[in-house]
DSSP file (Angstrom, degrees, kcal/mol; ACC not computed):
  #  RESIDUE AA STRUCTURE BP1 BP2  ACC     N-H-->O    O-->H-N    N-H-->O    O-->H-N    TCO  KAPPA ALPHA  PHI   PSI    X-CA   Y-CA   Z-CA
    1    1 A X              0   0    0      0, 0.0    44,-0.1     0, 0.0    45,-0.0   0.000 360.0 360.0 360.0 152.8   27.7    3.9  -11.7
    2    2 A X        -     0   0    0     42,-0.2     2,-0.6     1,-0.1    43,-0.1  -0.301 360.0-118.1 -64.4 149.0   28.0    4.8   -8.0
    3    3 A X        -     0   0    0     43,-0.1     2,-0.5     1,-0.0    -1,-0.1  -0.801  29.7-136.0 -87.9 124.6   30.9    7.0   -7.0
    4    4 A X        +     0   0    0     -2,-0.6     2,-0.3     4,-0.1     3,-0.0  -0.714  32.5 164.2 -89.7 123.7   33.1    5.1   -4.5
    5    5 A X    >>  -     0   0    0     -2,-0.5     4,-1.9     1,-0.1     3,-0.8  -0.967  47.5-115.8-132.1 149.3   34.3    6.9   -1.5
    6    6 A X  H 3> S+     0   0    0     -2,-0.3     4,-2.4     1,-0.3     5,-0.2   0.873 117.1  54.0 -53.7 -38.2   35.7    5.4    1.7
    7    7 A X  H 3> S+     0   0    0      1,-0.2     4,-2.6     2,-0.2    -1,-0.3   0.847 105.5  54.1 -67.9 -30.8   32.8    6.7    3.7
    8    8 A X  H <> S+     0   0    0     -3,-0.8     4,-2.8     2,-0.2    -1,-0.2   0.935 109.6  47.0 -64.5 -45.2   30.4    5.0    1.3
    9    9 A X  H  X S+     0   0    0     -4,-1.9     4,-2.4     2,-0.2    -2,-0.2   0.917 113.9  48.0 -61.9 -44.4   32.1    1.7    1.9
   10   10 A X  H  X S+     0   0    0     -4,-2.4     4,-2.2    -5,-0.2    -1,-0.2   0.923 113.6  46.4 -63.3 -45.5   32.1    2.2    5.6
   11   11 A X  H  X S+     0   0    0     -4,-2.6     4,-2.6     2,-0.2    -2,-0.2   0.913 112.1  51.1 -64.6 -42.8   28.4    3.1    5.7
   12   12 A X  H  X S+     0   0    0     -4,-2.8     4,-2.4     1,-0.2    -1,-0.2   0.909 109.7  50.4 -61.2 -42.1   27.5    0.2    3.4
   13   13 A X  H  X S+     0   0    0     -4,-2.4     4,-2.3     2,-0.2    -1,-0.2   0.921 110.6  49.5 -61.5 -44.1   29.4   -2.2    5.7
   14   14 A X  H  X S+     0   0    0     -4,-2.2     4,-1.2     1,-0.2    -2,-0.2   0.924 110.9  49.6 -61.1 -45.1   27.6   -0.8    8.8
   15   15 A X  H  < S+     0   0    0     -4,-2.6     3,-0.3     1,-0.2    -1,-0.2   0.894 111.2  49.2 -62.2 -40.1   24.2   -1.2    7.0
   16   16 A X  H >< S+     0   0    0     -4,-2.4     3,-1.1     1,-0.2    -1,-0.2   0.893 111.1  49.9 -65.8 -38.5   25.0   -4.8    6.1
   17   17 A X  H 3< S+     0   0    0     -4,-2.3    -1,-0.2     1,-0.2    -2,-0.2   0.683 114.5  44.3 -75.1 -17.1   26.1   -5.6    9.6
   18   18 A X  T 3< S+     0   0    0     -4,-1.2    -1,-0.2    -3,-0.3    -2,-0.2  -0.039  82.9 152.7-115.2  30.3   22.9   -4.1   11.1
   19   19 A X    <   -     0   0    0     -3,-1.1    -3,-0.1     1,-0.1     2,-0.1  -0.229  46.8-113.5 -60.9 147.3   20.5   -5.6    8.6
   20   20 A X     >  -     0   0    0      1,-0.1     4,-2.6     4,-0.0     5,-0.2  -0.351  30.2-105.5 -73.0 161.7   16.9   -6.3    9.8
   21   21 A X  H  > S+     0   0    0      1,-0.2     4,-2.4     2,-0.2     5,-0.2   0.885 123.9  52.2 -56.1 -37.5   15.7   -9.8   10.1
   22   22 A X  H  > S+     0   0    0      2,-0.2     4,-2.6     1,-0.2     5,-0.2   0.912 108.8  49.5 -66.0 -41.6   13.7   -9.3    6.9
   23   23 A X  H  > S+     0   0    0      1,-0.2     4,-2.4     2,-0.2    -2,-0.2   0.917 112.0  48.4 -62.6 -42.6   16.7   -8.1    5.0
   24   24 A X  H  X S+     0   0    0     -4,-2.6     4,-1.6     2,-0.2    -2,-0.2   0.913 111.8  49.6 -63.8 -41.6   18.8  -11.1    6.2
   25   25 A X  H  X S+     0   0    0     -4,-2.4     4,-0.8    -5,-0.2    -2,-0.2   0.927 113.4  45.0 -64.4 -44.8   16.0  -13.5    5.1
   26   26 A X  H >X S+     0   0    0     -4,-2.6     4,-2.7     1,-0.2     3,-0.9   0.888 108.6  57.5 -67.5 -36.9   15.7  -12.0    1.7
   27   27 A X  H 3X S+     0   0    0     -4,-2.4     4,-2.9     1,-0.3     5,-0.3   0.858  95.8  64.6 -61.6 -34.1   19.4  -11.9    1.2
   28   28 A X  H 3< S+     0   0    0     -4,-1.6     4,-0.3     1,-0.2    -1,-0.3   0.860 112.6  35.5 -55.1 -34.9   19.5  -15.6    1.9
   29   29 A X  H X< S+     0   0    0     -3,-0.9     3,-0.7    -4,-0.8    -2,-0.2   0.896 119.5  46.8 -84.8 -44.6   17.5  -15.9   -1.4
   30   30 A X  H 3< S+     0   0    0     -4,-2.7     9,-0.6     1,-0.2     4,-0.2   0.762 100.6  66.2 -73.8 -23.8   19.1  -13.1   -3.4
   31   31 A X  T 3< S+     0   0    0     -4,-2.9     2,-0.3    -5,-0.2    -1,-0.2   0.780  92.5  73.0 -69.9 -23.6   22.7  -14.1   -2.6
   32   32 A X  S <  S-     0   0    0     -3,-0.7     7,-0.1    -4,-0.3     0, 0.0  -0.697 112.6 -84.7 -83.7 144.6   22.1  -17.3   -4.6
   33   33 A X        -     0   0    0     -2,-0.3     2,-0.8     1,-0.1     5,-0.2  -0.242  39.3-151.7 -53.6 125.8   22.0  -16.6   -8.3
   34   34 A X  B >  S-A   37   0A   0      3,-1.5     3,-1.5    -4,-0.2    -1,-0.1  -0.873  77.6 -33.5-101.8 101.1   18.5  -15.5   -9.3
   35   35 A X  T 3  S-     0   0    0     -2,-0.8    -1,-0.2     1,-0.3     3,-0.1   0.845 121.9 -52.4  54.9  35.5   18.1  -16.6  -12.9
   36   36 A X  T 3  S+     0   0    0      1,-0.3     2,-0.3     0, 0.0    -1,-0.3   0.553 110.7 117.5  83.0   8.1   21.8  -16.0  -13.5
   37   37 A X  B <   -A   34   0A   0     -3,-1.5    -3,-1.5    19,-0.0     2,-0.4  -0.796  56.7-131.3-108.8 155.6   21.9  -12.4  -12.2
   38   38 A X        -     0   0    0     -2,-0.3    17,-0.4    -5,-0.2     2,-0.4  -0.867  15.6-161.6-108.3 133.9   23.9  -11.1   -9.2
   39   39 A X        -     0   0    0     -9,-0.6     2,-0.3    -2,-0.4    15,-0.2  -0.870   1.2-164.6-108.7 147.0   22.6   -9.0   -6.4
   40   40 A X  E     -B   53   0B   0     13,-2.3    13,-2.8    -2,-0.4     2,-0.4  -0.875  17.3-130.7-119.3 158.6   24.6   -6.9   -4.0
   41   41 A X  E    S+B   52   0B   0     -2,-0.3    11,-0.3    11,-0.2    10,-0.2  -0.876  74.8   5.8-117.9 150.8   23.3   -5.5   -0.8
   42   42 A X  E    S+     0   0B   0      9,-2.4     2,-0.4     8,-0.4    -1,-0.2   0.940  81.4 176.1  48.3  59.6   23.4   -2.0    0.7
   43   43 A X  E     -B   50   0B   0      7,-1.8     7,-3.1    -3,-0.3    -1,-0.2  -0.790  33.6-117.0 -97.4 131.9   25.1   -0.5   -2.4
   44   44 A X  E     +B   49   0B   0     -2,-0.4     2,-0.4     5,-0.2     5,-0.3  -0.468  34.3 178.9 -63.5 133.5   25.8    3.2   -2.7
   45   45 A X  E >   -B   48   0B   0      3,-3.5     3,-2.1    -2,-0.2     2,-0.2  -0.844  59.7 -56.9-141.1  98.1   23.8    4.7   -5.5
   46   46 A X  T 3  S-     0   0    0     -2,-0.4    -1,-0.1     1,-0.3   -43,-0.1  -0.477 121.2 -18.7  61.2-132.0   24.3    8.4   -6.0
   47   47 A X  T 3  S+     0   0    0     -2,-0.2    -1,-0.3    -3,-0.1     2,-0.2   0.409 132.3  68.6 -83.8   4.7   23.4   10.0   -2.7
   48   48 A X  E <  S-B   45   0B   0     -3,-2.1    -3,-3.5    30,-0.1     2,-0.4  -0.612  73.2-128.4-118.2 172.7   21.4    6.9   -1.6
   49   49 A X  E     -B   44   0B   0     -5,-0.3     2,-0.4    -2,-0.2    -5,-0.2  -0.997  19.8-143.3-122.4 128.5   22.0    3.3   -0.6
   50   50 A X  E     -B   43   0B   0     -7,-3.1    -7,-1.8    -2,-0.4    -8,-0.4  -0.770   8.4-142.5 -89.6 132.3   20.0    0.6   -2.3
   51   51 A X  E    S+     0   0B   0     -2,-0.4    -9,-2.4     1,-0.3     2,-0.4   0.957  90.6   3.2 -56.2 -50.5   18.9   -2.3    0.0
   52   52 A X  E    S-BC  41  61B   0      9,-1.4     9,-2.5   -11,-0.3     2,-0.4  -0.999  75.3-170.9-138.7 136.7   19.6   -4.8   -2.9
   53   53 A X  E     -BC  40  60B   0    -13,-2.8   -13,-2.3    -2,-0.4     2,-0.7  -0.991  18.4-165.4-135.5 129.3   20.9   -3.9   -6.3
   54   54 A X  E  >> - C   0  59B   0      5,-2.9     5,-2.0    -2,-0.4     4,-0.9  -0.934  13.0-170.6-105.4 103.8   21.3   -5.9   -9.5
   55   55 A X  T >45S+     0   0    0     -2,-0.7     3,-0.6   -17,-0.4    -1,-0.2   0.905  79.4  60.0 -62.8 -42.8   23.7   -3.8  -11.6
   56   56 A X  T 345S+     0   0    0    -18,-0.3    -1,-0.2     1,-0.3   -17,-0.1   0.880 119.4  26.9 -54.8 -43.0   23.3   -5.7  -14.8
   57   57 A X  T 345S-     0   0    0     -3,-0.2    -1,-0.3     2,-0.1    -2,-0.2   0.403 103.5-123.3-102.0   1.0   19.5   -5.1  -15.0
   58   58 A X  T <<5 +     0   0    0     -4,-0.9    30,-2.9    -3,-0.6     2,-0.5   0.918  58.7 155.2  55.7  45.1   19.6   -1.8  -13.0
   59   59 A X  E   < -Cd  54  88B   0     -5,-2.0    -5,-2.9    28,-0.2     2,-0.4  -0.914  26.9-167.7-110.6 126.2   17.1   -3.3  -10.6
   60   60 A X  E     -Cd  53  89B   0     28,-3.3    30,-2.9    -2,-0.5     2,-0.5  -0.935   4.0-162.0-112.2 133.7   16.8   -2.1   -7.0
   61   61 A X  E     -Cd  52  90B   0     -9,-2.5    -9,-1.4    -2,-0.4     2,-0.4  -0.978  11.4-169.8-115.8 122.7   14.8   -4.0   -4.4
   62   62 A X  E     - d   0  91B   0     28,-3.1    30,-2.1    -2,-0.5     2,-0.5  -0.919  12.7-150.7-114.5 136.5   13.8   -2.0   -1.3
   63   63 A X  E     - d   0  92B   0     -2,-0.4     2,-0.6    28,-0.2    30,-0.2  -0.926  15.3-148.3-104.5 127.8   12.4   -3.3    1.9
   64   64 A X  E     + d   0  93B   0     28,-3.0    30,-2.0    -2,-0.5    31,-0.3  -0.851  31.0 148.0-102.9 122.3   10.2   -0.9    3.7
   65   65 A X    >>  -     0   0    0     -2,-0.6     4,-1.0    28,-0.2     3,-0.8  -0.351  64.1 -47.5-126.8-151.0   10.0   -1.0    7.5
   66   66 A X  H >> S+     0   0    0      1,-0.3     4,-1.5     2,-0.2     3,-1.0   0.885 129.1  56.0 -56.8 -46.0    9.5    1.4   10.4
   67   67 A X  H 3> S+     0   0    0      1,-0.3     4,-1.5     2,-0.2    -1,-0.3   0.806 104.9  54.8 -60.9 -28.1   12.0    4.1    9.1
   68   68 A X  H <4 S+     0   0    0     -3,-0.8    -1,-0.3     1,-0.2    -2,-0.2   0.780 104.5  53.8 -75.9 -26.6   10.1    4.2    5.8
   69   69 A X  H << S+     0   0    0     -4,-1.0     3,-0.5    -3,-1.0    -2,-0.2   0.831 108.8  49.8 -72.5 -31.9    6.8    4.9    7.7
   70   70 A X  H  < S+     0   0    0     -4,-1.5    -2,-0.2     1,-0.2     2,-0.2   0.868 125.0  23.3 -76.2 -38.1    8.4    7.9    9.5
   71   71 A X    >X  +     0   0    0     -4,-1.5     4,-1.2     1,-0.1     3,-0.8  -0.538  64.0 156.2-130.6  66.7    9.9    9.6    6.4
   72   72 A X  H 3> S+     0   0    0     -3,-0.5     4,-2.2     1,-0.2     5,-0.2   0.806  73.3  64.6 -64.4 -26.9    8.0    8.6    3.3
   73   73 A X  H 3> S+     0   0    0      1,-0.2     4,-2.2     2,-0.2    -1,-0.2   0.848  98.8  53.9 -65.4 -32.1    9.0   11.8    1.5
   74   74 A X  H <> S+     0   0    0     -3,-0.8     4,-2.7     2,-0.2    -1,-0.2   0.909 107.8  50.3 -65.5 -41.1   12.7   10.6    1.6
   75   75 A X  H  X S+     0   0    0     -4,-1.2     4,-3.0     2,-0.2     5,-0.2   0.916 110.5  49.3 -61.9 -42.9   11.7    7.3    0.0
   76   76 A X  H  X S+     0   0    0     -4,-2.2     4,-2.3     2,-0.2    -1,-0.2   0.906 112.0  48.4 -63.2 -41.4    9.8    9.2   -2.7
   77   77 A X  H  X S+     0   0    0     -4,-2.2     4,-2.3     2,-0.2    -2,-0.2   0.924 113.9  46.5 -64.0 -44.7   12.9   11.4   -3.3
   78   78 A X  H  X S+     0   0    0     -4,-2.7     4,-2.6     2,-0.2    -2,-0.2   0.938 113.5  47.8 -62.6 -48.6   15.2    8.4   -3.4
   79   79 A X  H  X S+     0   0    0     -4,-3.0     4,-2.8     1,-0.2     5,-0.2   0.897 111.0  51.6 -61.2 -40.6   12.9    6.5   -5.8
   80   80 A X  H  X S+     0   0    0     -4,-2.3     4,-2.7    -5,-0.2    -1,-0.2   0.928 110.6  48.2 -61.7 -45.7   12.5    9.5   -8.1
   81   81 A X  H  X S+     0   0    0     -4,-2.3     4,-1.2     2,-0.2    -2,-0.2   0.927 113.0  48.4 -60.2 -45.4   16.3    9.9   -8.2
   82   82 A X  H  <>S+     0   0    0     -4,-2.6     5,-2.7     1,-0.2     3,-0.4   0.925 113.0  46.6 -63.8 -45.0   16.8    6.2   -9.0
   83   83 A X  H ><5S+     0   0    0     -4,-2.8     3,-1.9     1,-0.2    -1,-0.2   0.921 110.0  53.4 -63.0 -43.4   14.1    6.2  -11.7
   84   84 A X  H 3<5S+     0   0    0     -4,-2.7    -1,-0.2     1,-0.3    -2,-0.2   0.764 108.8  51.6 -62.2 -24.1   15.6    9.4  -13.3
   85   85 A X  T 3<5S-     0   0    0     -4,-1.2    -1,-0.3    -3,-0.4    -2,-0.2   0.135 128.7 -94.6-101.8  19.1   18.9    7.6  -13.4
   86   86 A X  T < 5S+     0   0    0     -3,-1.9    40,-0.6    39,-0.3     2,-0.3   0.664  79.2 133.6  86.7  18.2   17.6    4.5  -15.2
   87   87 A X      < -     0   0    0     -5,-2.7     2,-0.5    38,-0.2    -1,-0.3  -0.794  47.9-140.5-103.2 145.8   16.9    2.2  -12.3
   88   88 A X  E     -d   59   0B   0    -30,-2.9   -28,-3.3    -2,-0.3     2,-0.5  -0.897  21.7-154.5 -99.3 130.5   13.7    0.1  -11.7
   89   89 A X  E     -d   60   0B   0     -2,-0.5     2,-0.4   -30,-0.2   -28,-0.2  -0.931  10.6-170.1-115.7 125.3   12.7    0.0   -8.1
   90   90 A X  E     -d   61   0B   0    -30,-2.9   -28,-3.1    -2,-0.5     2,-0.4  -0.918  10.3-156.7-108.0 138.6   10.6   -2.7   -6.4
   91   91 A X  E     +d   62   0B   0     -2,-0.4     2,-0.3   -30,-0.2   -28,-0.2  -0.938  16.2 168.9-117.6 138.9    9.2   -2.3   -2.9
   92   92 A X  E     -d   63   0B   0    -30,-2.1   -28,-3.0    -2,-0.4     2,-0.2  -0.978  30.1-121.7-138.4 151.2    8.2   -4.9   -0.4
   93   93 A X  E  >  -d   64   0B   0     -2,-0.3     4,-1.9   -30,-0.2   -28,-0.2  -0.563  23.6-117.8 -88.3 158.5    7.4   -4.5    3.3
   94   94 A X  H  > S+     0   0    0    -30,-2.0     4,-2.6     1,-0.2     5,-0.2   0.887 118.3  56.9 -58.1 -37.6    9.3   -6.3    6.0
   95   95 A X  H  > S+     0   0    0    -31,-0.3     4,-2.8     1,-0.2     5,-0.3   0.895 103.1  52.3 -62.1 -41.4    5.9   -8.0    6.8
   96   96 A X  H  > S+     0   0    0      2,-0.2     4,-2.3     1,-0.2     8,-0.3   0.906 111.1  47.6 -60.9 -41.2    5.6   -9.3    3.2
   97   97 A X  H  X S+     0   0    0     -4,-1.9     4,-0.5     2,-0.2    -2,-0.2   0.927 114.8  45.9 -66.2 -44.1    9.1  -10.9    3.5
   98   98 A X  H  < S+     0   0    0     -4,-2.6     3,-0.3     1,-0.2    -2,-0.2   0.908 124.5  31.5 -64.1 -42.1    8.3  -12.4    6.9
   99   99 A X  H  < S+     0   0    0     -4,-2.8    -2,-0.2     1,-0.2    -1,-0.2   0.642 136.5  16.6 -96.0 -15.9    4.9  -13.8    5.9
  100  100 A X  H  X  +     0   0    0     -4,-2.3     4,-2.0    -5,-0.3     3,-0.4  -0.242  63.3 152.5-154.1  54.8    5.4  -14.6    2.2
  101  101 A X  H  X S+     0   0    0     -4,-0.5     4,-2.8    -3,-0.3     5,-0.2   0.857  77.7  56.4 -61.5 -34.8    9.0  -14.7    1.2
  102  102 A X  H  > S+     0   0    0      1,-0.2     4,-2.3     2,-0.2    -1,-0.2   0.896 107.4  49.1 -64.3 -38.1    8.4  -17.1   -1.6
  103  103 A X  H  > S+     0   0    0     -3,-0.4     4,-2.2     2,-0.2    -1,-0.2   0.887 111.4  49.5 -65.9 -39.1    5.9  -14.7   -3.1
  104  104 A X  H  X S+     0   0    0     -4,-2.0     4,-2.2    -8,-0.3    -2,-0.2   0.938 112.2  47.4 -64.0 -47.6    8.4  -11.8   -2.8
  105  105 A X  H  X S+     0   0    0     -4,-2.8     4,-2.6     1,-0.2    -2,-0.2   0.895 111.2  51.8 -62.4 -40.1   11.1  -13.9   -4.5
  106  106 A X  H  X S+     0   0    0     -4,-2.3     4,-2.4    -5,-0.2    -1,-0.2   0.913 108.5  50.8 -62.6 -42.5    8.7  -14.9   -7.2
  107  107 A X  H  X S+     0   0    0     -4,-2.2     4,-1.9     2,-0.2    -2,-0.2   0.898 111.5  48.2 -62.1 -40.3    7.8  -11.3   -7.9
  108  108 A X  H  X S+     0   0    0     -4,-2.2     4,-2.4     2,-0.2    -2,-0.2   0.922 111.0  50.5 -65.6 -43.8   11.5  -10.4   -8.1
  109  109 A X  H  X S+     0   0    0     -4,-2.6     4,-2.3     1,-0.2    -2,-0.2   0.883 108.9  51.8 -61.8 -38.4   12.1  -13.3  -10.5
  110  110 A X  H  X S+     0   0    0     -4,-2.4     4,-2.3     2,-0.2    -1,-0.2   0.891 110.1  48.7 -65.1 -39.1    9.2  -12.2  -12.7
  111  111 A X  H  X S+     0   0    0     -4,-1.9     4,-2.9     2,-0.2     5,-0.2   0.890 108.9  53.2 -68.6 -38.3   10.7   -8.7  -12.9
  112  112 A X  H  X S+     0   0    0     -4,-2.4     4,-2.3     2,-0.2    -2,-0.2   0.941 110.5  47.6 -58.3 -47.3   14.1  -10.1  -13.7
  113  113 A X  H  X S+     0   0    0     -4,-2.3     4,-1.0     1,-0.2    -2,-0.2   0.917 112.7  48.8 -61.3 -43.7   12.5  -12.0  -16.6
  114  114 A X  H >< S+     0   0    0     -4,-2.3     3,-0.6     1,-0.2     4,-0.3   0.928 112.4  47.6 -62.3 -45.9   10.7   -8.9  -17.8
  115  115 A X  H >< S+     0   0    0     -4,-2.9     3,-1.3     1,-0.2    -1,-0.2   0.855 106.2  58.1 -66.0 -34.8   13.8   -6.8  -17.7
  116  116 A X  H 3< S+     0   0    0     -4,-2.3    -1,-0.2     1,-0.3    -2,-0.2   0.781 103.4  54.3 -64.8 -25.6   15.8   -9.4  -19.5
  117  117 A X  T << S+     0   0    0     -4,-1.0    -1,-0.3    -3,-0.6     2,-0.2   0.487  88.6  98.6 -88.6  -3.3   13.3   -9.2  -22.4
  118  118 A X  S <  S-     0   0    0     -3,-1.3     2,-0.1    -4,-0.3     5,-0.0  -0.576  84.6-106.0 -81.2 146.5   13.7   -5.4  -22.8
  119  119 A X    >>  -     0   0    0     -2,-0.2     4,-1.9     1,-0.1     3,-0.8  -0.418  37.1-108.2 -63.4 149.6   15.9   -4.0  -25.5
  120  120 A X  H 3> S+     0   0    0      1,-0.3     4,-2.0     2,-0.2     5,-0.2   0.830 118.4  56.2 -51.2 -37.7   19.2   -2.5  -24.0
  121  121 A X  H 3> S+     0   0    0      1,-0.2     4,-0.9     2,-0.2    -1,-0.3   0.894 108.6  46.4 -65.1 -38.3   18.1    1.0  -24.7
  122  122 A X  H <4>S+     0   0    0     -3,-0.8     5,-1.8     1,-0.2     4,-0.2   0.840 108.7  56.8 -70.8 -33.2   14.8    0.5  -22.7
  123  123 A X  H ><5S+     0   0    0     -4,-1.9     3,-1.6     1,-0.2    -2,-0.2   0.914 104.2  51.7 -64.2 -42.9   16.7   -1.1  -19.9
  124  124 A X  H 3<5S+     0   0    0     -4,-2.0    -1,-0.2     1,-0.3    -2,-0.2   0.776 103.5  59.9 -64.8 -25.2   19.0    2.0  -19.5
  125  125 A X  T 3<5S-     0   0    0     -4,-0.9   -39,-0.3    -5,-0.2    -1,-0.3   0.509 115.1-116.7 -80.7  -3.9   15.8    4.1  -19.3
  126  126 A X  T < 5       0   0    0     -3,-1.6    -3,-0.2   -40,-0.6   -37,-0.2   0.795 360.0 360.0  75.6  28.5   14.7    2.1  -16.2
  127  127 A X      <       0   0    0     -5,-1.8    -4,-0.1   -41,-0.1    -1,-0.1   0.492 360.0 360.0 -71.4 360.0   11.6    0.8  -17.9
């Protein structure tokens, strides 16, 4: 579980308040129960922040925009850390959310269904 520090809470709040239009649009869908699971946004996860996190299924959803184009090695480092710590990471671009939000939501729902069918030990491994 993430280590809670006041600066993490403050940074997460700032990130939520400065969300991109794509993040706000996807949150409109994820904030409603997706097949009975709960998502949180801009959650501290180790040294990183997950755009959207379902703790129950250890599922992270990341939206990639301009900042991800500038520093792709940071994304690779973050994803590697998350996978090594048992999280499954899905990536979508801001453009995908803008142009095909229903397809993005469907892909997330399919992953939720897949993860729900894994044995608990495989889920902890981030399969």
